[in-house]
Each structure stands twice: as structure tokens, then as C-alpha cells.
N, CA, C and O of each residue as an XYZ file, in Angstrom:
864
protein
N      -0.997     13.594     54.563
C      -1.304     11.784     53.964
C      -2.432     11.610     53.343
O      -2.290     11.135     52.216
N      -3.479     11.815     53.657
C      -4.574     11.597     52.625
C      -4.300     12.579     50.898
O      -4.197     11.841     49.918
N      -4.238     13.557     50.731
C      -3.812     14.108     50.091
C      -2.663     13.364     49.592
O      -3.067     13.105     48.458
N      -1.359     12.782     49.686
C      -0.327     12.154     48.938
C      -0.887     10.737     48.913
O      -0.387      9.822     48.258
N      -1.771     10.654     49.543
C      -2.919      8.911     49.553
C      -2.945      9.201     47.845
O      -2.134      8.845     46.990
N      -4.632     10.256     47.672
C      -4.717     10.618     46.456
C      -4.150     11.424     45.317
O      -4.947     11.834     44.473
N      -2.874     11.698     45.192
C      -2.012     12.427     44.451
C      -1.213     10.641     43.458
O      -1.100     10.316     42.276
N      -0.856      9.968     44.815
C       0.230      8.423     44.234
C      -0.938      8.380     43.677
O      -1.093      8.953     42.599
N      -2.665      7.268     44.671
C      -3.818      7.558     43.690
C      -3.846      7.425     41.653
O      -3.816      6.703     40.656
N      -3.922      8.760     42.216
C      -4.046      9.248     40.643
C      -3.179      9.158     40.245
O      -3.252      8.270     39.396
N      -1.840      9.719     40.318
C      -0.800      8.989     39.880
C      -0.685      7.784     39.302
O      -0.540      7.928     38.088
N      -0.686      6.937     39.553
C      -0.838      4.567     39.717
C      -2.112      4.644     38.345
O      -2.028      3.985     37.309
N      -3.188      5.570     38.669
C      -4.516      5.740     38.003
C      -4.155      5.603     36.668
O      -4.375      4.742     35.816
N      -3.276      7.126     36.694
C      -3.434      7.726     34.992
C      -1.837      6.748     34.894
O      -1.685      7.142     36.050
N      -1.077      6.231     34.725
C       0.635      5.591     34.142
C      -0.670      4.758     34.027
O      -1.316      5.192     33.072
N      -1.459      3.464     34.795
C      -2.209      2.782     34.753
C      -2.788      3.026     33.433
O      -2.489      2.162     32.608
N      -3.555      3.997     33.005
C      -4.155      4.562     31.367
C      -3.890      3.862     30.608
O      -4.168      2.837     29.985
N      -2.840      5.148     30.880
C      -0.937      5.154     29.403
C      -1.004      4.486     29.451
O      -2.197      4.340     29.187
N      -0.288      2.756     29.780
C       0.406      2.239     29.860
C      -0.290      1.105     29.457
O       0.304      0.103     29.060
N      -1.510      1.182     29.527
C      -2.969      0.281     29.350
C      -3.302      0.873     27.386
O      -3.245      0.025     26.496
N      -3.590      2.240     27.088
C      -3.515      2.521     25.853
C      -2.492      1.971     25.270
O      -2.663      1.269     24.273
N      -0.844      2.271     25.969
C       0.029      1.503     25.753
C      -0.128      0.706     24.666
O      -0.116      0.887     23.449
N      -0.266     -0.151     25.339
C      -0.589     -1.902     25.370
C      -1.524     -1.900     23.895
O      -1.343     -2.580     22.885
N      -2.048     -1.389     24.038
C      -3.394     -2.211     23.284
C      -3.114     -1.079     21.993
O      -3.705     -1.810     21.198
N      -2.876     -0.397     21.492
C      -1.644      0.745     20.096
C      -0.603     -1.310     19.746
O      -0.744     -2.344     19.092
N      -0.032     -0.913     20.367
C       1.059     -2.033     20.258
C       0.298     -3.038     19.665
O       0.192     -3.122     18.441
N      -0.275     -3.858     20.492
C      -0.802     -5.177     19.990
C      -1.620     -4.966     18.901
O      -1.577     -5.908     18.110
N      -2.446     -3.947     18.537
C      -3.246     -3.496     17.473
C      -2.504     -3.515     16.254
O      -2.600     -4.359     15.364
N      -1.463     -2.122     16.296
C      -0.565     -2.138     15.230
C       1.048     -3.993     14.673
O       1.772     -4.519     13.828
N       0.389     -3.998     16.386
C       1.365     -5.736     15.707
C       0.306     -6.446     14.757
O       0.779     -6.806     13.680
N      -1.212     -6.745     14.990
C      -1.673     -7.638     14.623
C      -2.059     -6.908     13.167
O      -2.397     -7.705     12.292
N      -2.053     -5.647     12.836
C      -2.715     -4.812     11.637
C      -1.937     -5.127     10.353
O      -2.353     -5.441      9.238
N       0.097     -4.848     11.120
C       1.069     -5.241      9.992
C       1.785     -6.663     10.273
O       2.847     -6.996      9.748
N       0.887     -7.612     11.371
C       1.211     -8.984     11.019
C       0.081     -9.686      9.781
O      -0.040    -10.911      9.756
N      -0.615     -8.916      8.905
C      -2.141     -8.462      8.125
C      -1.478     -8.931      7.019
O      -1.283     -9.840      6.212
N      -1.190     -7.614      7.490
C      -1.298     -6.963      5.825
C       0.683     -7.518      4.973
O       0.800     -7.760      3.772
N       2.213     -7.596      6.246
C       2.675     -8.332      5.492
C       1.824    -10.897      5.029
O       2.168    -11.592      4.073
N       1.059    -11.209      5.927
C       1.090    -11.894      5.289
C       0.331    -12.055      3.417
O       0.592    -12.566      2.328
N      -0.785    -11.150      4.154
C      -1.262    -10.972      2.599
C      -0.287    -10.737      1.758
O      -0.331    -11.614      0.896
N       0.995     -9.646      1.468
C       1.572     -9.225      0.679
C       2.818    -10.471      0.705
O       3.585    -10.370     -0.252
N       3.135    -11.663      1.694
C       4.265    -12.283      1.059
C       4.247    -13.407      0.758
O       5.153    -14.178      0.444
N       2.569    -13.596      0.905
C       2.020    -14.689      0.075
C       1.508    -14.312     -1.545
O       2.050    -14.791     -2.540
N       0.588    -13.549     -1.571
C       0.583    -12.937     -2.735
C       2.158    -13.169     -3.874
O       1.982    -13.819     -4.905
N       3.754    -12.538     -3.546
C       4.799    -12.641     -3.694
C       4.926    -13.856     -4.044
O       5.549    -13.806     -5.105
N       4.567    -15.642     -3.626
C       5.537    -16.233     -3.622
C       4.694    -17.234     -4.296
O       5.172    -18.309     -4.659
N       3.172    -16.852     -4.518
C       2.462    -17.461     -4.915
C       2.993    -17.078     -5.978
O       3.874    -17.820     -6.411
N       2.692    -15.899     -6.723
C       3.059    -15.250     -8.420
C       4.265    -16.183     -8.506
O       4.755    -17.266     -8.827
N       4.348    -15.316     -8.133
C       6.185    -15.926     -8.092
C       6.466    -17.323     -8.573
O       7.125    -17.492     -9.599
N       5.994    -18.331     -7.874
C       5.780    -19.700     -8.115
C       5.525    -20.200     -9.204
O       6.254    -20.977     -9.820
N       4.014    -19.625     -9.677
C       3.135    -20.119    -10.491
C       3.633    -19.539    -12.104
O       3.156    -19.942    -13.165
N       4.994    -18.223    -11.905
C       5.268    -17.708    -13.187
C       6.405    -18.366    -13.838
O       6.620    -18.557    -15.035
N       7.595    -18.902    -12.023
C       8.313    -20.083    -12.836
C       8.096    -21.436    -13.254
O       8.721    -22.064    -14.108
N       6.637    -21.996    -12.181
C       6.290    -22.545    -12.985
C       5.956    -22.568    -14.524
O       6.065    -23.568    -15.233
N       5.546    -21.360    -14.928
C       4.552    -21.646    -16.221
C       5.594    -21.637    -17.314
O       5.603    -22.404    -18.277
N       6.656    -20.486    -17.005
C       7.690    -20.613    -17.968
C       8.031    -22.378    -18.321
O       7.696    -22.990    -19.336
N       8.707    -22.849    -17.260
C       9.076    -24.099    -17.454
C       8.408    -25.174    -17.987
O       8.982    -26.222    -18.285
N       6.578    -24.871    -18.202
C       6.170    -26.173    -18.821
C       4.850    -24.520    -19.753
O       3.619    -24.516    -19.785
N       5.634    -23.646    -20.211
C       4.914    -22.951    -21.508
C       3.946    -23.564    -22.601
O       4.207    -24.599    -23.215
N       3.008    -22.947    -22.744
C       2.115    -23.466    -23.886
C       1.124    -24.690    -23.373
O      -0.027    -24.841    -23.784
N       1.680    -25.406    -22.551
C       1.708    -26.282    -21.649
C       0.483    -27.221    -20.605
O       0.165    -28.402    -20.460
N      -0.019    -25.572    -19.904
C      -0.389    -25.652    -18.970
C      -1.678    -25.167    -18.289
O      -2.067    -24.095    -17.826
N      -2.256    -26.603    -18.442
C      -3.737    -26.601    -19.069
C      -4.305    -26.265    -17.212
O      -4.020    -27.127    -16.381
N      -5.049    -25.041    -16.777
C      -5.719    -24.465    -15.712
C      -6.998    -24.708    -15.818
O      -7.717    -24.799    -16.814
N      -7.338    -24.857    -14.089
C      -9.565    -23.952    -13.782
C      -9.566    -23.425    -14.521
O      -8.992    -23.333    -15.606
N     -10.544    -22.801    -13.771
C     -11.469    -21.783    -13.892
C     -11.027    -20.787    -12.652
O     -10.424    -19.714    -12.686
N     -11.387    -21.306    -11.897
C     -11.204    -21.071    -10.756
C      -9.417    -20.594    -10.290
O      -9.020    -19.675     -9.573
N      -8.771    -21.496    -10.933
C      -7.126    -20.942    -10.359
C      -7.120    -19.668    -11.216
O      -6.650    -18.710    -10.603
N      -7.802    -19.206    -13.380
C      -7.641    -18.103    -13.282
C      -8.293    -16.799    -12.781
O      -8.146    -15.637    -13.161
N      -8.991    -17.294    -11.898
C      -9.554    -15.722    -11.352
C      -8.809    -15.687     -9.870
O      -8.800    -14.683     -9.158
N      -7.922    -17.479     -9.377
C      -7.736    -16.845     -7.974
C      -6.313    -15.509     -8.752
O      -6.224    -14.313     -8.474
N      -5.105    -16.610    -10.068
C      -4.154    -16.135     -9.619
C      -4.083    -14.174    -10.771
O      -3.228    -13.460    -11.296
N      -5.033    -14.185    -10.642
C      -5.519    -12.750    -11.362
C      -5.778    -11.952    -10.078
O      -5.748    -10.727    -10.203
N      -6.025    -12.453     -8.876
C      -6.801    -12.115     -7.857
C      -5.257    -10.942     -7.183
O      -4.961     -9.763     -6.993
N      -4.685    -12.418     -7.054
C      -3.201    -11.925     -6.575
C      -2.201    -11.590     -7.458
O      -1.079    -11.919     -7.071
N      -2.260    -11.023     -8.550
C      -1.989    -10.662     -9.772
C      -1.951     -8.315     -9.476
O      -1.224     -7.323     -9.539
N      -3.651     -8.897     -9.101
C      -3.556     -7.492     -8.246
C      -3.416     -7.167     -7.227
O      -3.657     -5.998     -6.927
N      -3.121     -7.770     -6.612
C      -2.742     -7.336     -5.019
C      -0.994     -7.400     -5.612
O      -0.133     -6.608     -5.230
N      -0.836     -8.153     -6.277
C       0.960     -7.592     -6.051
C       1.685     -6.389     -7.046
O       2.800     -6.237     -7.545
N      -0.109     -5.335     -7.031
C       0.213     -4.714     -8.073
C       0.559     -3.270     -7.436
O       1.287     -2.335     -7.770
N      -0.489     -3.591     -6.137
C      -0.542     -2.388     -5.563
C       0.045     -2.256     -3.610
O       0.001     -1.389     -2.737
N       0.663     -4.010     -3.759
C       1.090     -4.065     -2.609
C       2.523     -3.066     -2.042
O       2.946     -3.008     -0.887
N       2.853     -2.625     -2.790
C       4.257     -1.774     -2.669
C       3.900     -0.550     -2.170
O       4.510      0.150     -1.361
N       2.398     -0.266     -2.969
C       1.186      0.995     -1.899
C       0.738      0.699     -1.119
O       0.316      1.622     -0.422
N       0.539     -0.339     -0.743
C       0.376     -0.671      0.659
C       1.242     -0.091      1.881
O       1.032      0.916      2.556
N       2.155     -0.922      1.950
C       3.744     -1.280      2.327
C       4.177      0.281      2.895
O       4.486      0.697      4.011
N       4.053      0.874      1.665
C       4.645      2.555      1.821
C       3.894      3.909      2.414
O       4.186      5.069      2.706
N       2.420      2.783      2.405
C       1.303      4.047      3.040
C       1.463      3.718      4.156
O       1.893      4.483      5.019
N       1.126      2.423      4.369
C       2.155      2.169      6.090
C       2.603      2.557      6.600
O       2.160      2.991      7.663
N       3.567      2.661      6.294
C       4.573      3.055      7.043
C       5.091      4.758      7.180
O       6.068      5.281      7.717
N       3.339      5.565      6.037
C       3.498      6.841      6.906
C       2.803      6.836      7.254
O       3.009      7.133      8.431
N       1.511      6.629      7.048
C       0.636      7.088      8.092
C      -0.149      5.949      8.815
O      -0.965      5.071      8.534
N       0.531      6.428      9.894
C       0.092      4.697     11.218
C      -0.878      4.785     12.159
O      -0.920      4.351     13.311
N      -2.274      5.902     10.993
C      -3.018      5.317     11.535
C      -3.938      4.116     11.401
O      -3.948      4.122     10.170
N      -4.911      2.840     11.797
C      -5.811      2.200     11.161
C      -6.395      2.726     10.243
O      -5.757      2.456      9.226
N      -7.620      3.588      9.903
C      -9.008      3.209      9.085
C      -8.168      3.185      8.074
O      -8.344      2.228      7.321
N      -7.082      4.103      7.716
C      -6.410      4.706      6.422
C      -5.275      2.819      5.553
O      -4.590      2.947      4.538
N      -5.388      1.689      6.148
C      -4.793      0.755      5.678
C      -5.865      0.164      5.537
O      -6.518     -0.090      4.525
N      -6.143     -0.198      7.320
C      -8.099     -0.773      6.415
C      -8.904     -0.492      5.555
O      -9.455     -1.504      5.121
N      -9.299      0.602      5.012
C      -9.016      1.170      3.935
C      -8.934      0.585      2.605
O      -9.661      0.310      1.651
N      -7.603      0.512      3.011
C      -7.013      0.323      1.888
C      -7.157     -1.124      1.491
O      -7.602     -1.385      0.374
N      -6.772     -2.195      2.423
C      -6.469     -3.144      2.252
C      -8.545     -3.563      1.749
O      -8.594     -4.683      1.242
N      -9.410     -3.155      1.800
C     -10.819     -3.897      1.634
C     -11.099     -2.870      0.545
O     -12.317     -3.000      0.417
N     -10.785     -2.086     -0.175
C     -10.802     -1.491     -0.989
C     -10.078     -2.119     -2.117
O     -10.807     -2.297     -3.092
N      -8.923     -2.483     -2.254
C      -8.680     -4.072     -2.916
C      -9.254     -4.793     -2.735
O      -9.344     -5.037     -3.938
N      -9.870     -5.539     -2.296
C     -10.847     -6.796     -1.847
C     -12.079     -6.612     -2.753
O     -12.393     -7.105     -3.836
N     -12.534     -5.925     -2.112
C     -14.227     -5.264     -3.436
C     -13.571     -4.180     -4.760
O     -14.286     -4.122     -5.761
N     -12.581     -3.551     -4.774
C     -12.341     -3.282     -6.306
C     -11.620     -4.453     -6.926
O     -11.054     -3.956     -7.899
N     -11.315     -5.832     -6.886
C     -11.064     -6.550     -7.590
C     -11.196     -7.824     -7.265
O     -10.476     -8.818     -7.360
N     -12.465     -7.557     -6.784
C     -13.262     -8.131     -6.807
C     -14.582     -8.103     -7.448
O     -15.460     -8.947     -7.629
N     -14.449     -6.947     -7.712
C     -15.612     -6.885     -8.667
C     -15.064     -6.642    -10.378
O     -15.918     -6.328    -11.207
N     -13.835     -6.787    -10.739
C     -13.748     -6.766    -12.376
C     -13.656     -8.056    -12.450
O     -14.116     -8.585    -13.462
N     -13.177     -8.716    -11.635
C     -13.002    -10.004    -12.054
C     -14.496    -11.360    -12.074
O     -14.743    -12.124    -13.007
N     -15.002    -11.293    -11.177
C     -16.314    -12.193    -11.014
C     -17.860    -11.719    -10.863
O     -18.805    -12.489    -10.691
N     -17.954    -10.022    -10.978
C     -18.907     -9.338    -11.347
C     -18.549     -8.168    -12.407
O     -18.924     -7.010    -12.586
N     -17.772     -8.920    -12.927
C     -17.413     -7.316    -14.200
C     -18.542     -7.464    -15.319
O     -18.727     -8.545    -15.877
N     -19.249     -6.380    -15.602
C     -20.491     -5.946    -16.014
C     -20.326     -6.880    -17.598
O     -21.133     -6.358    -18.366
N     -19.791     -7.716    -18.120
C     -18.472     -7.634    -19.541
C     -17.746     -9.372    -19.053
O     -17.413     -9.929    -18.007
N     -17.794     -9.807    -20.970
C     -17.582    -11.286    -20.175
C     -15.602    -11.055    -20.800
O     -14.993    -10.289    -21.548
N     -15.275    -12.258    -19.912
C     -13.678    -11.512    -19.077
C     -12.989    -12.952    -19.920
O     -13.323    -14.137    -19.884
N     -11.868    -12.215    -20.680
C     -11.694    -13.528    -21.560
C     -10.393    -14.496    -20.978
O      -9.387    -13.999    -20.471
N     -10.574    -15.714    -21.119
C      -9.781    -16.353    -20.285
C      -9.556    -17.293    -21.459
O     -10.490    -17.786    -22.091
N      -8.079    -17.551    -21.759
C      -6.980    -18.571    -21.622
C      -5.406    -19.422    -20.664
O      -4.768    -19.314    -19.616
N      -5.469    -20.397    -22.167
C      -3.500    -20.609    -21.389
C      -3.080    -20.647    -22.255
O      -2.258    -21.544    -22.068
N      -2.957    -20.326    -23.268
C      -1.573    -19.728    -23.941
C      -0.409    -18.036    -23.379
O       0.735    -17.710    -23.694
N      -1.483    -17.362    -22.446
C      -0.824    -16.549    -21.947
C      -0.287    -16.391    -20.728
O      -1.149    -17.136    -20.261
N       0.545    -16.013    -19.490
C       0.970    -16.118    -18.605
C       0.384    -16.401    -17.571
O       0.304    -17.385    -16.836
N      -0.458    -14.318    -17.651
C      -1.701    -13.851    -17.100
C      -2.903    -14.638    -18.164
O      -2.895    -14.569    -19.393
N      -3.749    -15.266    -17.444
C      -4.676    -15.935    -18.200
C      -5.744    -15.470    -18.625
O      -6.475    -15.538    -19.614
N      -5.646    -14.799    -17.297
C      -7.605    -13.812    -17.889
C      -7.582    -12.357    -18.330
O      -6.814    -11.718    -17.611
N      -8.045    -11.768    -19.077
C      -7.678    -11.262    -19.591
C      -8.698     -9.974    -19.030
O      -8.059    -10.275    -18.022
N      -9.362     -9.177    -18.775
C     -10.092     -8.336    -18.044
C     -10.650     -7.699    -18.769
O      -9.836     -6.836    -19.098
N     -12.180     -7.411    -19.629
C     -12.434     -6.830    -20.258
C     -12.695     -5.624    -20.277
O     -12.819     -4.895    -21.261
N     -12.803     -5.335    -19.004
C     -13.044     -3.256    -18.426
C     -12.025     -2.937    -19.364
O     -12.235     -2.016    -20.153
N     -10.699     -3.708    -19.402
C      -9.380     -2.612    -19.534
C      -9.989     -2.259    -20.668
O      -9.959     -1.034    -20.787
N     -10.558     -2.824    -21.603
C     -10.300     -2.623    -22.690
C     -11.757     -0.840    -22.913
O     -12.531     -0.313    -23.713
N     -11.521     -0.788    -22.322
C     -12.167      0.935    -21.468
C     -11.160      1.366    -22.046
O     -10.217      0.610    -22.279
N     -11.135      3.453    -22.612
C     -10.412      3.595    -21.817
C     -10.059      4.832    -20.531
O      -9.153      5.487    -20.015
N     -11.793      4.505    -20.492
C     -11.747      5.595    -18.876
C     -11.009      5.124    -17.835
O     -10.084      5.608    -17.183
N     -11.949      3.452    -17.781
C     -11.421      2.700    -16.837
C      -9.528      2.505    -16.389
O      -8.899      2.808    -15.375
N      -9.100      1.832    -17.765
C      -7.831      2.155    -17.715
C      -6.753      3.181    -17.051
O      -5.775      3.111    -16.306
N      -7.514      4.198    -17.769
C      -6.789      5.881    -17.446
C      -7.283      5.962    -16.026
O      -6.363      6.166    -15.234
N      -8.334      5.872    -15.544
C      -9.247      6.489    -14.468
C      -7.820      5.301    -13.111
O      -7.229      5.744    -12.126
N      -7.768      4.013    -13.622
C      -7.157      3.524    -12.853
C      -5.625      3.042    -12.225
O      -5.128      2.273    -11.402
N      -5.068      4.632    -13.783
C      -3.557      4.358    -13.686
C      -3.382      6.062    -13.229
O      -2.335      6.534    -12.784
N      -4.655      6.833    -13.453
C      -4.992      7.539    -11.617
C      -4.764      7.866    -11.358
O      -3.971      8.773    -11.610
N      -5.533      7.220     -9.924
C      -5.657      6.446     -8.727
C      -5.110      4.946     -8.354
O      -5.200      4.636     -7.166
N      -4.579      4.037     -9.218
C      -3.885      3.568     -8.419
C      -2.176      3.585     -8.570
O      -1.290      2.734     -8.494
N      -2.214      4.409     -8.714
C      -0.363      5.314     -9.572
C      -0.002      6.093     -9.572
O       1.029      6.202     -8.908
N      -0.492      7.244    -10.266
C       0.192      8.360    -10.376
C      -0.826      9.236     -9.155
O      -0.573     10.437     -9.070
N      -1.918      8.702     -8.251
C      -2.105     10.268     -7.217
C      -1.464      9.633     -5.878
O      -0.907     10.481     -5.180
N      -1.407      7.466     -5.054
C      -0.074      7.623     -5.225
C       1.040      8.322     -4.479
O       1.046      8.966     -3.430
N       2.220      7.911     -5.568
C       3.210      8.657     -6.219
C       3.036      9.755     -5.312
O       3.122      9.617     -4.092
N       2.809     10.766     -5.844
C       2.825     12.130     -5.426
C       1.768     12.628     -3.858
O       1.600     13.758     -3.401
N       1.397     11.732     -3.521
C       0.515     11.311     -1.963
C       2.416     11.252     -1.458
O       3.376     12.003     -1.290
N       2.090     10.024     -1.405
C       3.573      9.603     -0.143
C       4.537     10.799     -0.879
O       4.288     11.917     -0.429
N       5.424     10.771     -1.762
C       5.867     12.197     -1.632
C       5.991     13.572     -0.686
O       6.571     13.846      0.365
N       5.109     14.310     -1.656
C       4.129     15.806     -0.762
C       4.168     14.612      1.286
O       4.681     15.422      2.059
N       3.984     13.847      1.761
C       4.018     13.454      3.034
C       4.993     12.954      3.209
O       5.236     13.111      4.406
N       6.359     11.995      2.402
C       7.042     12.738      3.258
C       8.136     13.830      2.690
O       9.301     13.733      3.075
N       7.874     14.542      2.062
C       8.256     16.557      2.216
C       7.495     17.215      3.557
O       7.794     18.340      3.956
N       6.480     16.388      4.205
C       6.011     17.743      4.909
C       6.064     17.165      5.667
O       6.062     18.000      6.571
N       6.155     15.706      6.397
C       6.997     15.696      8.079
C       8.055     16.292      7.545
O       8.159     17.518      7.597
N       8.996     15.505      6.952
C      10.494     15.745      7.468
C       9.669     17.365      8.408
O       9.320     17.336      9.588
N       9.501     18.978      7.201
C       8.914     19.942      7.087
C       8.206     20.378      8.568
O       8.398     21.313      9.344
N       7.374     19.323      8.555
C       6.631     19.494      9.745
C       7.259     18.891     10.445
O       6.567     17.886     10.285
N       8.542     18.326     11.632
C       9.519     18.414     11.954
C      10.136     19.751     12.891
O       9.945     20.164     14.035
N      11.208     20.277     11.407
C      10.614     20.857     11.596
C      10.669     22.576     11.967
O      11.504     23.272     12.545
N       9.225     22.888     11.269
C       8.525     23.672     11.662
C       8.189     23.787     13.089
O       8.136     24.961     13.456
N       7.902     22.754     14.171
C       7.348     22.578     15.398
C       8.478     23.229     16.134
O       8.494     24.261     16.804
N       9.890     21.940     15.699
C      11.337     22.421     16.425
C      11.423     24.397     16.041
O      12.227     25.162     16.574
N      10.779     24.636     15.417
C      11.114     26.682     15.536
C       9.673     27.214     16.235
O       9.608     28.371     16.650
N       8.515     26.293     16.341
C       7.798     26.953     16.618
C       8.253     26.404     18.442
O       7.280     26.887     19.021
N       8.619     26.114     18.925
C       9.235     25.566     20.573
C      10.966     26.588     20.694
O      11.777     26.717     21.611
N      10.906     27.105     19.334
C      12.326     27.144     19.566
C      13.132     26.607     20.092
O      13.461     27.012     21.207
N      13.558     25.870     19.711
C      14.268     23.950     19.522
C      15.672     24.557     18.401
O      15.945     25.099     17.330
N      16.236     23.920     19.719
C      17.740     24.036     17.885
C      17.710     22.120     17.920
O      17.744     21.079     18.576
N      17.611     22.847     16.525
C      17.621     21.402     15.293
C      18.904     20.317     15.429
O      20.025     20.511     14.960
N      18.369     18.850     16.361
C      20.001     18.508     15.838
C      19.638     17.196     15.356
O      19.151     16.252     15.979
N      19.975     17.303     14.074
C      20.211     16.532     13.072
C      21.000     15.024     13.273
O      20.723     13.944     12.751
N      21.752     15.267     13.936
C      22.937     13.471     14.440
C      21.404     12.369     14.604
O      21.429     11.261     14.069
N      19.589     13.049     15.734
C      18.724     12.395     15.458
C      17.681     12.746     14.449
O      16.807     11.884     14.543
N      17.542     13.136     14.036
C      17.094     12.782     12.164
C      17.390     12.750     11.564
O      16.749     13.058     10.559
N      18.622     12.366     11.495
C      19.116     11.652     10.215
C      18.529     10.663      9.689
O      18.672     10.919      8.494
N      18.074      9.890      9.736
C      18.053      8.372     10.076
C      16.152      8.834      9.093
O      15.734      8.673      7.946
N      15.617      9.375     10.276
C      14.856     10.470      9.454
C      14.298     10.792      8.403
O      13.238     10.352      7.957
N      15.071     11.668      7.908
C      15.728     12.483      6.781
C      16.440     11.425      5.907
O      16.247     11.531      4.695
N      17.006     10.710      6.213
C      17.433      9.880      4.771
C      16.496      9.107      4.429
O      16.435      9.184      3.202
N      15.382      8.085      4.974
C      15.102      7.637      4.361
C      13.453      8.773      4.350
O      13.160      7.701      4.880
N      12.895      9.213      4.323
C      11.789      9.729      3.233
C      12.336     10.538      2.451
O      11.514     11.188      1.806
N      13.924     10.885      2.134
C      13.981     11.974      1.654
C      14.364     10.405     -0.107
O      14.029     10.428     -1.291
N      15.134      9.404      0.709
C      15.179      8.546     -0.235
C      14.196      8.089     -0.648
O      14.076      8.666     -1.729
N      13.266      7.345     -0.531
C      11.811      7.908     -0.493
C      11.834      7.868     -1.690
O      12.155      6.998     -2.499
N      11.180      9.681     -1.829
C      11.088     10.336     -2.214
C      10.877     10.609     -3.044
O       9.757     10.698     -3.548
N      12.968     11.093     -3.965
C      13.235     10.282     -4.750
C      12.947      9.989     -5.526
O      12.796     10.640     -6.559
N      12.592      7.952     -5.184
C      12.817      6.587     -5.423
C      11.786      7.348     -6.653
O      12.129      7.292     -7.833
N      10.053      8.297     -6.087
C       9.355      8.268     -6.295
C       9.537      9.472     -7.394
O       8.944      9.951     -8.361
N      10.445      9.612     -6.816
C      10.006     11.015     -8.233
C      11.028     10.956     -9.603
O      11.007     11.834    -10.466
N      11.879      9.825     -9.644
C      12.885      9.464    -10.455
C      12.231      8.379    -11.093
O      12.536      8.410    -12.285
N      11.440      7.398    -10.828
C      11.106      6.035    -10.624
C       9.385      5.432    -11.469
O       8.810      4.893    -12.414
N       9.331      6.022    -10.301
C       7.376      5.391     -9.268
C       6.007      6.961    -10.882
O       5.097      6.840    -11.702
N       6.758      7.908    -10.390
C       6.139      9.053    -11.081
C       6.021      8.934    -12.347
O       4.887      8.822    -12.813
N       7.219      8.929    -13.247
C       7.727      9.064    -14.079
C       7.481      8.316    -15.421
O       7.406      8.522    -16.632
N       7.352      6.745    -13.951
C       6.517      5.708    -15.067
C       5.191      5.567    -15.754
O       4.806      5.254    -16.880
N       4.626      5.942    -14.563
C       2.925      6.175    -14.350
C       2.430      6.836    -15.567
O       1.530      6.462    -16.319
N       3.442      8.261    -15.653
C       2.134      9.718    -16.252
C       3.296      8.400    -17.813
O       2.681      7.361    -17.576
N       3.893      8.160    -18.466
C       4.359      7.838    -19.315
C       3.721      7.403    -19.501
O       3.236      7.969    -20.481
N       2.849      6.148    -19.138
C       1.925      4.618    -19.005
C       1.125      6.009    -20.301
O       1.171      6.594    -21.383
N       0.318      5.731    -18.683
C      -0.951      6.951    -18.710
C      -0.989      8.017    -20.059
O      -1.756      7.955    -21.020
N      -0.148      8.787    -19.859
C      -0.332      9.840    -21.428
C       0.414      8.618    -23.171
O       0.465      8.976    -24.348
N       0.847      7.229    -22.546
C       1.079      6.972    -24.040
C      -0.119      5.866    -24.338
O       0.036      5.406    -25.469
N      -0.889      5.489    -23.883
C      -2.311      5.152    -24.030
C      -3.450      6.026    -24.694
O      -4.106      5.750    -25.698
N      -3.572      7.821    -23.408
C      -3.591      8.132    -23.640
C      -3.466      8.952    -25.473
O      -4.323      9.632    -26.037
N      -2.351      8.615    -25.886
C      -2.405      8.857    -27.413
C      -2.130      8.113    -28.519
O      -2.194      8.370    -29.721
N      -1.738      6.918    -27.759
C      -2.343      5.572    -28.934
C      -4.369      5.910    -29.547
O      -4.914      6.231    -30.604
N      -4.867      5.554    -27.988
C      -6.648      5.754    -28.159
C      -7.319      7.253    -28.703
O      -8.477      7.534    -29.012
N      -6.313      7.918    -28.682
C      -6.741      9.742    -29.628
C      -6.563      8.962    -31.065
O      -6.709      9.574    -32.122
């Protein structure tokens, strides 16, 4: 009886530990994705609304100094927002997502607020602030490589690696591969990889080499 009670106690405690860990992990995921979703949705709604307002009041919209910087930050977040979402779907760990969000704030705060050169502000264009650092070919090419080209290939490689990783685990465990169970995962990852191979990666590489050609 004592052995049975001890076993039951251990089983209950292990169940309680795993249950609490599952709850904490699910709560952490919920708040992490909620913050990411609110950031991206807020950025897209504000940017598109201001773009429509600009086209309606073209060349007649006088904007304040603070507004120029806020819109510039939102434009920057909008440009890498898609990358954050895709990266979050493949890497379910908290640290990479946290690093990406913090990096975005630091990077765009630096180029807009703490730039070593003077940014140009004007009301004639839709994007009312021109970043002076983009005049440097080294800065433009570095941003294109680290913000567009490398993330594209990371997503492609991780998508393909995840599919082959599942197949390899099945092979090591000598389990039969049931394609019906993995069909959804395979279709999603394959379609995302094909999209980045055919659309995003060629576009980023073409812009990079075009910029290099005209600079040289």
C-alpha cells in the first residue's frame, strides 16, 4: 500500500509539473504572439491609412517633425514585419523572436534619432523623411544582405531542413512514414520555400546587384 501510494504521489506530482509547464509555455506563447500581432497590425493599419490620406491631399499635407519620425519607424517595421512573422512560425523559441523585436527598435531608433549625419525632411514625398545613411553604399548593401537576402535563405533552409528532419527521425526509429499526417506540414513548408525562392530572394538579389552596378 505504501509503495502504491508513493507511486501515485510521484505520478501525480509529475503530471502536475508537466501540466504547469504546459500552461506556462502556452501562456508565454500567447502573450508573445499577441505582442507581435498587435505591433504588426498597428503598423500596417497606420501606414496604409496615412498613405491613403497622403494621396488624397497630395502636396498639401503639412506634417510635424515628430510625425516624420513616427511614420519612418512604422515604415521600417512594416518592411521587416513579414520576416518576423515567418521566422516566428519556424522557430518557436522565445529568444529569437525577442531578439528580432528588440533589434528592430534599436536599429530604426538609431538611424532615425541618433544618426551620425543629418536626415532630410520634406512634405512633398509620401515617405517624408530621407535617411542620410542610405547614401552610403556600404550601409545600403549591408541592410539588404542582413534584412532581406539572409532571412530569405534562412527561411528556405529551415523549411527544407524541418521536412527532412521529420523524415530522418522516422527512419531512425524505423517507423513508417504516413504522408497523410505530414501532408499539411509538407505543403505549408514547401509552398513557403517556393514563394521565397521564386519571389522574395530574386527580388532582393536583383536590387542588391542593381545598386552595386550603379554605384560602381
